[in-house]
C-alpha positions as CSV (number, residue, x, y, z in Angstrom):
1,M,-0.6,-18.4,13.5
2,R,0.9,-21.6,14.4
3,P,0.8,-22.2,18.0
4,V,3.9,-21.7,19.8
5,T,4.7,-21.9,23.7
6,A,5.3,-19.1,26.0
7,Q,9.0,-20.4,26.2
8,W,9.3,-20.4,22.3
9,V,8.3,-16.7,22.2
10,A,11.0,-15.7,25.0
11,N,13.6,-17.7,23.8
12,A,13.0,-16.2,20.1
13,V,13.2,-12.6,21.6
14,G,15.9,-13.2,24.3
15,G,13.3,-12.1,26.9
16,V,12.6,-13.1,30.3
17,L,9.6,-15.0,30.8
18,A,7.8,-14.6,34.0
19,A,7.7,-17.4,36.6
20,D,5.3,-20.1,36.4
21,V,3.9,-18.9,32.8
22,D,2.9,-22.4,30.8
23,A,1.1,-20.7,28.0
24,L,0.2,-21.6,24.3
25,V,0.1,-18.2,22.1
26,T,-2.2,-18.3,19.2
27,G,-1.9,-14.8,17.9
28,V,0.0,-11.6,18.1
29,E,-2.1,-8.4,18.3
30,K,-0.9,-4.7,19.5
31,D,-4.4,-3.5,20.2
32,S,-5.8,-4.8,23.5
33,R,-9.3,-4.2,21.8
34,A,-8.5,-6.6,19.2
35,I,-7.3,-9.6,21.5
36,A,-8.8,-12.6,21.4
37,P,-8.5,-15.7,23.9
38,G,-4.8,-17.0,23.3
39,H,-3.3,-14.1,22.0
40,L,-0.1,-12.5,22.6
41,Y,-0.4,-8.4,23.6
42,V,2.2,-6.7,22.4
43,A,2.7,-3.4,24.7
44,F,4.1,-0.3,22.7
45,V,5.2,2.8,24.3
46,G,4.1,5.5,21.8
47,E,4.3,9.3,22.1
48,R,0.5,9.6,23.4
49,V,-0.4,6.1,24.6
50,D,1.7,3.5,27.0
51,G,0.6,0.0,26.1
52,H,1.4,-1.2,29.5
53,D,-1.7,0.9,30.8
54,Y,-3.8,-1.5,28.9
55,V,-2.5,-5.0,29.6
56,P,-5.4,-5.5,32.3
57,Q,-8.0,-4.7,29.3
58,A,-5.9,-7.5,27.0
59,V,-5.6,-10.2,30.1
60,A,-9.6,-9.5,30.5
61,A,-10.2,-10.2,26.8
62,G,-8.2,-13.6,26.9
63,A,-4.5,-12.5,26.5
64,A,-2.4,-15.7,27.2
65,L,1.2,-13.4,27.1
66,C,2.1,-10.0,27.0
67,L,5.3,-8.7,25.5
68,V,6.4,-5.7,27.8
69,S,9.5,-3.5,28.2
70,E,8.6,-3.1,32.3
71,P,7.1,-5.6,34.6
72,V,3.2,-6.0,34.8
73,D,1.0,-8.1,36.7
74,A,0.2,-10.7,33.9
75,P,1.9,-13.6,32.4
76,H,4.6,-11.6,30.4
77,V,8.0,-12.1,28.7
78,L,10.2,-8.7,29.6
79,V,12.5,-7.7,26.9
80,T,14.5,-4.0,26.6
81,D,12.8,-2.8,23.3
82,V,9.6,-4.3,22.1
83,Q,9.5,-3.2,18.7
84,A,12.7,-4.9,18.3
85,A,11.7,-7.8,20.1
86,L,8.7,-8.1,17.7
87,G,11.1,-8.1,14.6
88,M,12.8,-11.1,16.3
89,L,9.7,-12.7,17.0
90,A,8.7,-12.7,13.4
91,R,12.0,-13.5,12.0
92,A,12.1,-16.8,14.3
93,Y,8.6,-17.6,13.6
94,L,8.8,-17.5,9.6
95,A,12.1,-19.8,9.8
96,L,9.8,-21.9,11.6
97,L,6.9,-22.0,9.0
98,R,9.7,-22.0,6.5
99,S,11.3,-25.6,8.0
100,E,7.9,-27.2,8.5
101,G,6.2,-26.4,5.0
102,E,6.3,-25.0,1.5
103,L,6.1,-21.0,2.0
104,T,7.1,-18.5,-1.1
105,V,7.3,-15.1,0.5
106,I,6.9,-11.9,-1.5
107,G,8.0,-8.4,-0.7
108,I,6.7,-5.5,-2.4
109,T,8.1,-2.0,-2.7
110,G,7.6,1.4,-4.5
111,S,6.8,4.8,-4.2
112,N,3.3,4.3,-6.0
113,G,1.0,0.7,-6.0
114,K,2.5,-1.3,-3.3
115,T,-1.0,-1.9,-1.5
116,T,-2.7,-2.0,-4.8
117,T,-0.3,-4.8,-6.1
118,K,-0.6,-6.6,-2.9
119,D,-4.5,-6.2,-3.0
120,L,-4.5,-8.0,-6.5
121,L,-2.0,-10.9,-5.5
122,A,-4.5,-11.6,-2.4
123,Q,-7.2,-12.3,-4.9
124,S,-5.1,-14.2,-7.4
125,L,-2.9,-16.7,-5.4
126,P,-3.9,-19.4,-3.4
127,D,-3.8,-20.2,0.4
128,V,-2.2,-16.4,0.7
129,V,-1.8,-14.3,3.9
130,A,-1.4,-10.5,3.1
131,P,-1.4,-7.3,4.8
132,V,-4.5,-5.7,6.2
133,G,-4.4,-2.1,4.7
134,S,-1.2,-0.8,4.5
135,F,1.0,-2.6,7.3
136,N,4.4,-2.1,5.6
137,N,6.6,-0.7,8.6
138,E,8.5,-2.2,11.4
139,I,5.7,-2.8,13.3
140,G,3.1,-3.5,10.6
141,M,5.2,-6.2,8.7
142,P,6.0,-8.2,11.5
143,L,2.4,-8.6,12.5
144,T,1.8,-9.8,9.2
145,V,4.2,-12.3,9.1
146,L,2.6,-13.5,12.3
147,R,-0.7,-13.7,10.8
148,A,0.6,-16.6,8.7
149,G,0.1,-20.4,9.6
150,P,0.5,-24.1,8.5
151,S,-1.6,-23.9,5.7
152,T,-0.2,-20.6,4.2
153,R,1.5,-21.2,1.0
154,H,2.1,-17.7,-0.2
155,L,2.9,-14.7,2.0
156,V,2.7,-11.3,0.5
157,L,4.3,-8.7,2.4
158,E,4.4,-4.7,1.8
159,M,7.7,-3.1,2.8
160,G,7.5,1.1,2.9
161,A,10.8,3.0,3.4
162,S,11.1,6.5,4.7
163,G,15.0,6.6,4.8
164,L,17.9,4.4,3.9
165,G,18.3,1.1,6.0
166,H,14.6,0.6,6.4
167,I,13.6,-1.9,4.0
168,A,16.9,-3.6,4.4
169,Y,15.5,-4.1,7.9
170,L,12.3,-5.5,7.0
171,T,14.2,-8.1,4.9
172,D,16.4,-9.3,7.5
173,I,13.1,-9.9,9.2
174,A,11.4,-11.6,6.2
175,P,14.1,-12.6,3.6
176,L,12.1,-12.9,0.3
177,D,12.0,-15.5,-2.2
178,I,10.3,-13.0,-4.9
179,A,11.0,-9.3,-4.5
180,V,8.8,-6.6,-6.5
181,A,10.0,-3.1,-6.9
182,L,7.2,-0.9,-8.8
183,T,8.1,2.9,-9.0
184,V,10.4,5.5,-7.6
185,G,8.9,8.8,-7.2
186,T,8.8,11.7,-4.6
187,A,6.7,10.0,-1.9
188,H,8.3,10.6,1.4
189,M,10.9,12.9,0.0
190,G,11.3,15.0,3.1
191,E,13.1,12.1,4.1
192,Y,15.4,11.8,1.0
193,A,18.4,14.2,-0.7
194,S,17.1,13.1,-4.3
195,P,15.0,10.7,-6.1
196,D,18.1,8.9,-6.7
197,D,18.6,8.3,-3.0
198,V,14.9,6.9,-3.0
199,A,16.2,4.6,-5.7
200,V,18.9,3.3,-3.3
201,A,16.5,2.7,-0.7
202,K,14.0,0.8,-2.9
203,S,16.8,-1.6,-4.1
204,E,17.5,-3.1,-0.9
205,I,14.7,-5.2,-1.5
206,V,16.2,-6.9,-4.0
207,K,19.3,-7.3,-2.0
208,G,16.9,-9.0,0.6
209,L,16.4,-11.9,-1.6
210,V,17.3,-15.4,-0.5
211,P,19.9,-17.5,-2.8
212,G,17.9,-18.2,-5.7
213,G,15.4,-15.6,-5.5
214,V,13.8,-13.8,-8.3
215,A,13.2,-10.1,-8.7
216,I,10.3,-8.7,-10.5
217,V,11.2,-4.9,-11.7
218,N,9.5,-2.3,-13.4
219,G,11.3,-1.7,-16.8
220,D,9.3,1.6,-17.7
221,D,10.7,3.3,-14.5
222,A,14.3,4.2,-15.5
223,R,15.2,4.2,-11.8
224,V,13.6,0.8,-11.1
225,A,14.9,-1.1,-14.4
226,P,18.8,-1.2,-13.1
227,M,17.6,-3.1,-9.8
228,A,17.3,-6.3,-12.2
229,A,20.9,-6.2,-12.4
230,L,21.3,-6.6,-8.8
231,A,19.6,-10.4,-8.5
232,E,20.6,-13.7,-9.5
233,R,17.7,-13.8,-11.8
234,S,15.4,-11.0,-12.8
235,V,12.0,-10.9,-14.6
236,V,11.0,-7.2,-16.0
237,F,7.6,-6.3,-17.1
238,G,6.7,-3.1,-19.0
239,V,4.5,-1.7,-21.5
240,G,5.4,-3.0,-24.9
241,H,8.6,-4.6,-23.8
242,G,10.1,-7.1,-21.0
243,D,9.5,-10.2,-20.1
244,V,5.7,-9.8,-19.1
245,A,4.5,-7.0,-21.7
246,A,1.3,-5.0,-22.2
247,R,0.4,-4.6,-25.8
248,A,-2.3,-2.5,-27.5
249,V,-3.6,-0.5,-24.2
250,T,-6.6,1.3,-24.3
251,T,-8.9,2.7,-21.6
252,E,-13.0,2.5,-21.6
253,R,-14.1,4.9,-18.6
254,G,-10.8,4.8,-16.8
255,R,-10.3,1.2,-17.0
256,A,-7.1,0.0,-18.7
257,S,-7.7,-2.9,-21.6
258,L,-4.9,-4.8,-22.6
259,E,-3.6,-7.8,-23.9
260,V,-0.2,-9.3,-22.5
261,V,2.6,-11.2,-24.2
262,L,4.9,-13.2,-22.1
263,A,8.6,-13.9,-23.5
264,G,9.8,-17.3,-24.7
265,E,10.4,-19.4,-27.8
266,P,8.1,-18.9,-29.2
267,P,6.4,-15.8,-26.9
268,R,2.8,-16.7,-25.5
269,E,0.0,-14.5,-25.9
270,L,-2.8,-13.8,-23.3
271,P,-6.3,-12.4,-24.6
272,R,-7.1,-8.7,-24.0
273,R,-9.1,-8.4,-20.8
274,T,-10.1,-5.1,-19.0
275,L,-9.2,-4.7,-15.4
276,S,-11.5,-3.8,-12.7
277,L,-9.4,-1.1,-11.1
278,V,-9.9,2.6,-12.4
279,G,-6.7,4.0,-13.6
280,E,-4.4,3.4,-16.9
281,H,-1.5,3.4,-14.1
282,H,-2.9,0.2,-12.7
283,V,-1.6,-1.5,-16.0
284,T,2.0,-1.2,-13.8
285,N,0.4,-3.2,-10.5
286,A,-1.3,-5.5,-12.9
287,L,1.6,-6.6,-15.0
288,A,3.6,-7.2,-11.6
289,A,1.0,-9.4,-9.7
290,L,0.6,-11.3,-13.2
291,A,4.6,-11.8,-13.2
292,V,4.5,-12.8,-9.5
293,C,1.6,-15.4,-10.0
294,L,3.6,-17.0,-12.8
295,E,6.7,-17.1,-10.6
296,C,4.6,-19.2,-8.2
297,G,3.4,-21.7,-10.7
298,L,-0.2,-20.4,-11.5
299,D,-1.3,-21.1,-15.3
300,A,-1.1,-18.2,-17.5
301,D,-4.5,-17.9,-18.5
302,V,-5.8,-18.6,-14.9
303,A,-3.6,-16.0,-13.6
304,W,-4.1,-13.3,-16.0
305,R,-8.0,-14.0,-15.6
306,R,-7.6,-13.3,-11.9
307,V,-5.7,-10.4,-11.9
308,A,-8.0,-8.5,-14.3
309,A,-11.0,-9.7,-12.3
310,A,-9.4,-8.2,-8.8
311,R,-11.3,-5.4,-7.3
312,P,-10.0,-2.7,-5.0
313,V,-10.2,-4.1,-1.2
314,S,-8.3,-1.7,0.6
315,A,-10.2,1.5,1.6
316,H,-9.8,4.9,0.0
317,R,-7.5,3.8,-3.1
318,M,-9.2,4.5,-6.6
319,A,-12.6,3.4,-5.3
320,V,-15.4,4.3,-7.7
321,T,-19.2,4.5,-6.3
322,E,-21.8,5.7,-8.5
323,R,-24.5,7.1,-6.3
324,P,-28.2,6.8,-6.6
325,D,-28.5,10.4,-7.7
326,G,-26.4,10.1,-10.3
327,V,-23.1,11.4,-8.9
328,T,-19.6,9.3,-9.4
329,V,-17.2,9.6,-6.7
330,I,-13.6,8.6,-6.8
331,D,-12.0,8.1,-3.6
332,D,-8.6,8.2,-4.0
333,A,-7.6,9.6,-0.5
334,Y,-5.7,7.4,1.3
335,N,-2.2,8.7,-0.1
336,A,-0.7,11.0,-2.2
337,S,2.4,11.7,-4.2
338,I,2.8,13.8,-7.4
339,E,3.1,10.9,-9.6
340,S,-0.5,9.3,-8.0
341,V,-2.1,13.0,-8.1
342,R,-1.5,12.9,-11.8
343,A,-2.5,9.5,-12.5
344,A,-5.9,10.1,-10.4
345,L,-6.4,13.3,-12.3
346,R,-6.1,11.5,-15.7
347,A,-8.5,8.9,-14.5
348,L,-11.1,11.6,-13.4
349,K,-11.3,12.9,-16.8
350,L,-11.4,9.5,-18.5
351,V,-14.2,8.4,-15.8
352,A,-16.3,11.5,-16.5
353,E,-16.8,11.1,-19.9
354,G,-18.5,14.1,-21.1
355,G,-19.8,15.0,-17.6
356,R,-18.2,17.5,-15.5
357,S,-15.0,16.6,-13.7
358,I,-14.6,17.7,-10.1
359,A,-11.4,17.3,-8.1
360,V,-11.2,18.2,-4.4
361,L,-7.5,18.1,-3.3
362,G,-5.7,18.4,-0.3
363,A,-1.9,18.5,0.9
364,I,0.9,16.2,-0.2
365,L,2.6,15.3,3.1
366,E,6.3,14.5,4.0
367,L,7.6,16.4,1.0
368,G,9.9,18.6,3.1
369,D,11.6,21.8,1.1
370,A,10.0,20.2,-2.4
371,S,6.4,20.8,-1.2
372,T,5.6,24.3,-2.5
373,E,7.0,23.4,-6.0
374,I,5.4,20.1,-6.0
375,H,1.7,21.5,-5.2
376,D,2.2,24.4,-7.7
377,S,2.7,22.0,-10.4
378,I,-0.3,20.2,-10.0
379,G,-2.2,23.5,-10.0
380,T,-0.8,23.8,-13.3
381,D,-1.8,20.3,-14.2
382,V,-5.6,20.5,-13.2
383,V,-5.6,23.5,-15.7
384,R,-3.7,21.7,-18.6
385,L,-6.1,18.8,-18.0
386,R,-9.4,20.7,-18.2
387,I,-10.7,19.6,-15.2
388,D,-13.7,21.6,-14.7
389,R,-13.6,22.5,-11.3
390,T,-11.1,22.1,-8.6
391,I,-11.7,22.5,-4.9
392,I,-8.2,23.0,-2.4
393,V,-8.4,22.1,0.8
394,G,-6.1,23.4,3.6
395,E,-3.3,25.5,3.9
396,G,-0.9,23.0,2.9
397,A,-2.3,22.7,-0.7
398,R,-2.6,26.5,-1.0
399,A,-0.2,26.6,-3.6
400,V,-2.1,24.0,-6.1
401,Y,-5.0,27.0,-6.0
402,V,-2.4,29.8,-6.6
403,A,-0.9,28.1,-9.4
404,A,-4.2,27.2,-10.9
405,V,-5.2,30.8,-11.0
406,R,-2.1,31.6,-12.5
407,E,-2.4,29.2,-15.2
408,G,-6.0,30.3,-16.1
409,S,-8.7,29.0,-13.9
410,W,-11.0,32.0,-13.4
411,G,-14.3,32.3,-11.7
412,D,-15.8,29.2,-9.8
413,E,-13.0,26.7,-11.9
414,A,-10.9,27.0,-8.8
415,A,-11.7,27.4,-5.3
416,Y,-9.9,27.4,-1.7
417,V,-10.9,26.6,1.2
418,D,-9.8,25.8,5.0
419,T,-11.6,23.0,6.2
420,I,-13.3,19.9,5.1
421,A,-16.7,21.3,6.3
422,E,-16.2,23.8,4.0
423,A,-15.3,21.6,0.9
424,R,-18.6,19.6,1.7
425,A,-20.6,22.8,1.8
426,L,-19.3,23.9,-1.4
427,L,-19.9,20.4,-3.2
428,E,-23.7,20.4,-1.7
429,E,-24.3,23.6,-3.3
430,T,-22.9,22.7,-7.1
431,L,-23.4,18.9,-7.6
432,Q,-25.5,17.4,-10.2
433,P,-26.5,14.5,-11.7
434,G,-23.3,13.3,-14.5
435,D,-20.8,14.8,-12.1
436,T,-17.8,12.9,-11.3
437,V,-16.0,14.3,-8.2
438,L,-12.4,13.0,-7.0
439,V,-11.2,13.2,-3.6
440,K,-6.9,13.1,-3.4
441,A,-4.7,13.8,-0.7
442,S,-2.4,12.2,1.7
443,H,-3.9,10.5,4.6
444,G,-2.6,12.6,7.1
445,S,-4.9,15.6,5.3
446,G,-8.0,14.1,6.8
447,L,-9.7,14.4,3.2
448,W,-10.8,10.7,3.4
449,E,-13.5,11.8,6.2
450,L,-14.9,14.0,3.1
451,A,-14.8,10.9,0.6
452,D,-16.8,8.8,3.3
453,Q,-19.3,11.3,3.5
454,L,-19.7,11.7,-0.2
455,V,-20.2,7.8,-1.0
456,G,-22.7,8.0,1.8
457,G,-24.8,10.1,-0.2
458,V,-23.8,13.6,0.8
459,G,-24.8,16.4,-2.0
């Protein structure tokens, strides 16, 4: 972070600076355990924890200033709403960085693929700041903005939405030079009346462009493609069509291999490369990342080489581990939607390549009234994809088991267990060399703990 004074912080957030505070702020954290000397500690009040209780620990760790909504015995700026103040601080700070140097701000949204595309860009663009994990909401995104500094040339931001107006709020904090729209699916459907409402929410990212900004949109998604018309300028990517087009896509052990054609007179062909990421669905993310790199001025061959070589760096996202005992684990347990579950199941079959395919599935959360129907359809999918064994974990996912049995999974082809411990025990009994195990669920299901155990060699 570029150093700013305590008074600058107070001015930016419209807060009251405690008397006799003359501090320089060099970073921002909301966790007192992560505070380093010179940091601003942001004291949030949550359902279970009041950040004000941890002000002494933050100060002891070196916090130069605290952002609070009630007076504390420490150097502080007092505001009415800490969350709103954090957004105001990030907005003012980003404007400061723009005034002092060249900075391209890139926003990414989509029901699936945001974090993967962010990871691709973090490994492909120079002088880049990108979110840690999935910092994509009204708290995480401002914190990412505040990590940028004078040497940052590319700021990559994830923008999630669980309702109308959420992305508009984020783009008000961080107006975008480049807006990327990936997919519209069923993630967070419990918060929306229909997929069309999801599309409206996602389209807010394009409306958040600065004058002259560019929208990069997925032409293969029927609800995303029309967003191109909302921008002054747009770049469309897709398989077999668009300004950045994939051609002759094949797969090898679950990894997509493709050529790329760039629109122009004449069109430019980029050589066939195989993605390091597992799953054919990552073609969408790779094309989006490549399009961003080109808009940022990277040489096409360099950009394509970097994007193809980039690896998963965020935890629990299609991470493939080959264990010493011959078992392969695909850990995709960070989050889930019906679209991402289906993509992961297809990848499982490709990676297994003749060995046994085993899917361990937990609940997809935040589906509202559609939950039973969606889980039911997944149970049908595992049978039709001929997954060799499916273990369903937890009451929230029971409909997957019921549908799989109804569709024709007999004997030990499908099993239901209540707990992660039971799933682990079941795997320990049956895993053998050559097996490939997929672990997939929403993060809140806790199934990522099983993935960690499996990667650690359990079984």
